[in-house]
TITIGU-174729 format. One record per residue: x, y, z of N, C-alpha, C, O in turn. Coordinates in Angstrom, 1 decimal, m for minus. Layout:
R, X, Y, Z, X, Y, Z, X, Y, Z, X, Y, Z;
...
REM end
This chain:
R, 96.2, 110.6, 106.5, 97.5, 111.3, 106.8, 97.6, 111.6, 108.2, 98.7, 111.6, 108.8;
R, 96.5, 111.9, 108.9, 96.6, 112.3, 110.3, 97.1, 111.1, 111.1, 97.9, 111.2, 112.0;
R, 96.6, 109.9, 110.7, 97.0, 108.7, 111.4, 98.5, 108.5, 111.3, 99.2, 108.1, 112.2;
R, 99.0, 108.7, 110.1, 100.5, 108.5, 109.8, 101.3, 109.5, 110.6, 102.3, 109.2, 111.2;
R, 100.8, 110.8, 110.6, 101.5, 111.8, 111.4, 101.5, 111.5, 112.9, 102.5, 111.7, 113.6;
R, 100.4, 110.9, 113.4, 100.4, 110.6, 114.8, 101.3, 109.4, 115.1, 101.9, 109.4, 116.2;
R, 101.5, 108.5, 114.1, 102.4, 107.4, 114.3, 103.8, 107.9, 114.4, 104.6, 107.5, 115.3;
R, 104.2, 108.8, 113.5, 105.5, 109.4, 113.5, 105.8, 110.2, 114.8, 106.9, 110.3, 115.3;
R, 104.7, 110.8, 115.3, 104.8, 111.6, 116.5, 104.9, 110.7, 117.8, 104.9, 111.2, 118.9;
R, 104.9, 109.4, 117.5, 105.0, 108.4, 118.6, 103.8, 108.5, 119.6, 104.0, 108.2, 120.8;
R, 102.6, 108.8, 119.0, 101.4, 108.7, 119.9, 101.2, 107.2, 120.1, 101.5, 106.4, 119.3;
R, 100.6, 106.9, 121.3, 100.3, 105.5, 121.6, 99.3, 104.9, 120.5, 98.4, 105.6, 120.1;
R, 99.6, 103.7, 120.1, 98.8, 103.0, 119.1, 97.3, 103.0, 119.4, 96.4, 103.2, 118.6;
R, 97.0, 102.8, 120.7, 95.6, 102.7, 121.1, 94.9, 104.1, 120.9, 93.8, 104.2, 120.5;
R, 95.7, 105.2, 121.2, 95.1, 106.5, 121.0, 94.8, 106.8, 119.5, 93.8, 107.4, 119.2;
R, 95.7, 106.3, 118.7, 95.5, 106.5, 117.2, 94.3, 105.7, 116.8, 93.5, 106.3, 116.0;
R, 94.1, 104.5, 117.2, 92.9, 103.7, 116.9, 91.7, 104.4, 117.4, 90.7, 104.5, 116.7;
R, 91.7, 104.9, 118.6, 90.5, 105.6, 119.1, 90.2, 106.9, 118.3, 89.1, 107.2, 118.0;
R, 91.3, 107.6, 117.9, 91.1, 108.8, 117.1, 90.5, 108.5, 115.8, 89.6, 109.2, 115.3;
R, 90.9, 107.4, 115.1, 90.3, 107.0, 113.8, 88.9, 106.6, 114.0, 88.0, 107.0, 113.2;
R, 88.6, 105.8, 115.0, 87.2, 105.4, 115.3, 86.3, 106.6, 115.6, 85.2, 106.6, 115.1;
R, 86.8, 107.5, 116.4, 86.1, 108.7, 116.7, 85.7, 109.5, 115.4, 84.6, 110.0, 115.2;
R, 86.8, 109.7, 114.6, 86.6, 110.4, 113.3, 85.5, 109.7, 112.4, 84.6, 110.3, 111.9;
R, 85.6, 108.4, 112.3, 84.7, 107.6, 111.5, 83.2, 107.7, 112.1, 82.3, 107.9, 111.3;
R, 83.1, 107.7, 113.4, 81.8, 107.8, 114.0, 81.2, 109.1, 113.8, 80.0, 109.2, 113.7;
R, 82.0, 110.2, 113.7, 81.5, 111.5, 113.4, 80.9, 111.7, 112.0, 80.2, 112.7, 111.8;
R, 81.1, 110.7, 111.2, 80.6, 110.8, 109.8, 79.2, 110.4, 109.6, 78.6, 110.6, 108.5;
R, 78.6, 109.8, 110.6, 77.2, 109.4, 110.5, 77.1, 108.3, 109.4, 77.8, 107.3, 109.5;
R, 76.1, 108.5, 108.5, 75.9, 107.5, 107.5, 77.0, 107.2, 106.5, 77.1, 106.2, 105.9;
R, 77.9, 108.2, 106.4, 79.1, 108.1, 105.5, 80.2, 107.2, 106.1, 81.1, 106.8, 105.4;
R, 80.0, 106.8, 107.4, 81.0, 106.0, 108.1, 81.3, 104.8, 107.3, 82.5, 104.4, 107.0;
R, 80.3, 104.0, 106.9, 80.5, 102.7, 106.3, 81.2, 102.9, 104.9, 82.1, 102.1, 104.6;
R, 80.9, 104.0, 104.2, 81.6, 104.2, 102.9, 83.1, 104.5, 103.1, 83.9, 104.0, 102.4;
R, 83.4, 105.3, 104.1, 84.8, 105.7, 104.3, 85.7, 104.6, 105.0, 86.8, 104.5, 104.7;
R, 85.1, 103.9, 105.9, 85.9, 102.9, 106.6, 86.4, 101.8, 105.7, 87.3, 101.0, 106.1;
R, 85.8, 101.6, 104.6, 86.3, 100.6, 103.7, 87.2, 101.1, 102.6, 87.6, 100.4, 101.7;
R, 87.6, 102.4, 102.7, 88.5, 102.9, 101.7, 90.0, 102.6, 101.9, 90.3, 102.2, 103.0;
R, 90.7, 102.8, 100.9, 92.2, 102.4, 101.0, 92.9, 103.1, 102.1, 93.6, 102.5, 102.9;
R, 92.8, 104.5, 102.3, 93.6, 105.1, 103.3, 93.3, 104.6, 104.7, 94.2, 104.4, 105.5;
R, 92.0, 104.3, 105.0, 91.7, 103.8, 106.3, 92.2, 102.4, 106.5, 92.8, 102.0, 107.5;
R, 92.1, 101.5, 105.5, 92.6, 100.2, 105.5, 94.1, 100.2, 105.7, 94.7, 99.4, 106.4;
R, 94.8, 101.1, 105.0, 96.2, 101.2, 105.0, 96.7, 101.5, 106.4, 97.6, 100.9, 106.9;
R, 96.1, 102.5, 107.1, 96.6, 102.9, 108.4, 96.3, 101.8, 109.4, 97.1, 101.5, 110.3;
R, 95.1, 101.1, 109.2, 94.8, 100.0, 110.1, 95.8, 98.9, 109.9, 96.3, 98.3, 110.9;
R, 96.2, 98.6, 108.7, 97.3, 97.6, 108.4, 98.6, 98.0, 109.1, 99.2, 97.1, 109.8;
R, 99.0, 99.2, 109.0, 100.3, 99.7, 109.6, 100.2, 99.6, 111.1, 101.1, 99.2, 111.8;
R, 99.1, 99.9, 111.7, 98.9, 99.9, 113.1, 99.0, 98.4, 113.6, 99.6, 98.1, 114.6;
R, 98.4, 97.5, 112.8, 98.5, 96.1, 113.2, 99.9, 95.5, 113.1, 100.3, 94.8, 114.0;
R, 100.6, 95.9, 112.1, 102.0, 95.5, 111.9, 102.8, 95.9, 113.1, 103.6, 95.2, 113.7;
R, 102.7, 97.2, 113.4, 103.5, 97.8, 114.5, 103.1, 97.2, 115.8, 103.9, 96.9, 116.7;
R, 101.8, 97.0, 116.1, 101.3, 96.5, 117.4, 101.7, 95.1, 117.6, 101.8, 94.6, 118.7;
R, 101.9, 94.3, 116.5, 102.2, 92.9, 116.7, 103.7, 92.7, 116.5, 104.2, 91.5, 116.4;
R, 104.5, 93.7, 116.5, 106.0, 93.6, 116.5, 106.5, 92.7, 115.4, 107.3, 91.8, 115.6;
R, 106.1, 93.0, 114.2, 106.5, 92.2, 113.0, 107.4, 93.0, 112.1, 107.3, 93.1, 110.9;
R, 108.4, 93.7, 112.8, 109.3, 94.6, 112.1, 110.1, 93.9, 111.0, 110.5, 94.6, 110.0;
R, 110.3, 92.6, 111.1, 111.1, 91.9, 110.1, 110.4, 91.9, 108.8, 111.0, 91.7, 107.7;
R, 109.1, 92.2, 108.8, 108.3, 92.3, 107.5, 108.3, 93.7, 106.9, 107.7, 93.9, 105.8;
R, 108.9, 94.7, 107.6, 108.8, 96.1, 107.1, 109.4, 96.2, 105.7, 108.7, 97.0, 104.9;
R, 110.5, 95.6, 105.3, 110.9, 95.8, 103.9, 109.9, 95.2, 102.9, 109.7, 95.8, 101.8;
R, 109.2, 94.2, 103.2, 108.2, 93.6, 102.3, 107.0, 94.6, 102.3, 106.4, 94.8, 101.2;
R, 106.6, 95.1, 103.4, 105.5, 96.0, 103.5, 105.9, 97.3, 102.7, 105.0, 97.8, 102.0;
R, 107.1, 97.7, 102.8, 107.5, 98.9, 102.0, 107.3, 98.6, 100.5, 106.9, 99.5, 99.7;
R, 107.7, 97.4, 100.0, 107.6, 97.1, 98.6, 106.1, 97.1, 98.2, 105.7, 97.5, 97.1;
R, 105.2, 96.6, 99.1, 103.8, 96.5, 98.8, 103.3, 98.0, 98.7, 102.5, 98.3, 97.8;
R, 103.7, 98.8, 99.7, 103.2, 100.2, 99.7, 103.7, 101.0, 98.5, 103.0, 101.9, 98.0;
R, 104.9, 100.6, 97.9, 105.4, 101.3, 96.8, 104.6, 101.0, 95.5, 104.5, 101.8, 94.6;
R, 103.9, 99.9, 95.5, 103.1, 99.5, 94.4, 101.7, 100.3, 94.4, 101.2, 100.6, 93.3;
R, 101.2, 100.6, 95.6, 99.9, 101.2, 95.7, 100.0, 102.7, 95.4, 101.0, 103.3, 95.6;
R, 98.8, 103.2, 94.9, 98.8, 104.6, 94.6, 98.7, 105.5, 95.9, 97.7, 105.5, 96.6;
R, 99.7, 106.2, 96.2, 99.8, 107.0, 97.3, 100.1, 108.4, 96.9, 100.8, 108.6, 95.9;
R, 99.7, 109.4, 97.7, 100.1, 110.8, 97.4, 101.5, 110.9, 97.9, 102.0, 110.2, 98.8;
R, 102.3, 111.9, 97.4, 103.7, 112.1, 97.8, 103.8, 112.3, 99.3, 104.7, 111.8, 99.9;
R, 102.9, 113.1, 99.9, 102.9, 113.3, 101.3, 102.8, 112.0, 102.1, 103.5, 111.8, 103.1;
R, 101.9, 111.2, 101.6, 101.7, 109.9, 102.3, 103.0, 109.0, 102.2, 103.4, 108.3, 103.1;
R, 103.6, 109.0, 101.0, 104.8, 108.2, 100.8, 105.9, 108.7, 101.7, 106.6, 107.9, 102.3;
R, 106.0, 110.0, 101.9, 107.1, 110.5, 102.7, 106.8, 110.1, 104.2, 107.7, 109.8, 104.9;
R, 105.6, 110.3, 104.6, 105.2, 109.9, 106.0, 105.5, 108.4, 106.2, 106.0, 108.0, 107.3;
R, 105.1, 107.6, 105.3, 105.3, 106.1, 105.5, 106.8, 105.8, 105.5, 107.2, 105.0, 106.3;
R, 107.5, 106.4, 104.6, 109.0, 106.2, 104.6, 109.6, 106.6, 105.9, 110.4, 105.8, 106.4;
R, 109.2, 107.7, 106.4, 109.7, 108.1, 107.7, 109.3, 107.2, 108.8, 110.2, 106.8, 109.7;
R, 108.1, 106.7, 108.8, 107.6, 105.8, 109.8, 108.4, 104.5, 109.7, 108.8, 103.9, 110.8;
R, 108.6, 103.9, 108.5, 109.3, 102.7, 108.4, 110.7, 102.8, 108.8, 111.3, 101.8, 109.3;
R, 111.3, 103.9, 108.5, 112.7, 104.1, 108.9, 112.9, 104.1, 110.4, 113.8, 103.5, 111.0;
R, 111.9, 104.8, 111.1, 112.0, 104.8, 112.6, 111.7, 103.5, 113.2, 112.3, 103.1, 114.2;
R, 110.8, 102.7, 112.6, 110.5, 101.4, 113.1, 111.7, 100.4, 113.0, 111.9, 99.5, 113.8;
R, 112.5, 100.6, 112.0, 113.7, 99.7, 111.8, 114.7, 100.1, 112.8, 115.5, 99.2, 113.2;
R, 114.8, 101.3, 113.3, 115.8, 101.7, 114.3, 115.5, 101.4, 115.7, 116.3, 101.7, 116.6;
REM end
């Protein structure tokens, strides 16, 4: 959720990636377990989509994300992010 919040706050994509890597590195042996989880993969996916300027795929991405199990807070953040990217 922190990564999504940073995206909405218009933080630079590189800073968000550094933030995520720093967080994962702080986990020590648990890093490998967590970096393969859905939330980390999801934020990495969104960062890649945004950084490669493939906004035309945002409606499809929204459909994919609607299928996946997300918390309500995550859904709201993603909805806000996708709305902003379309504008």
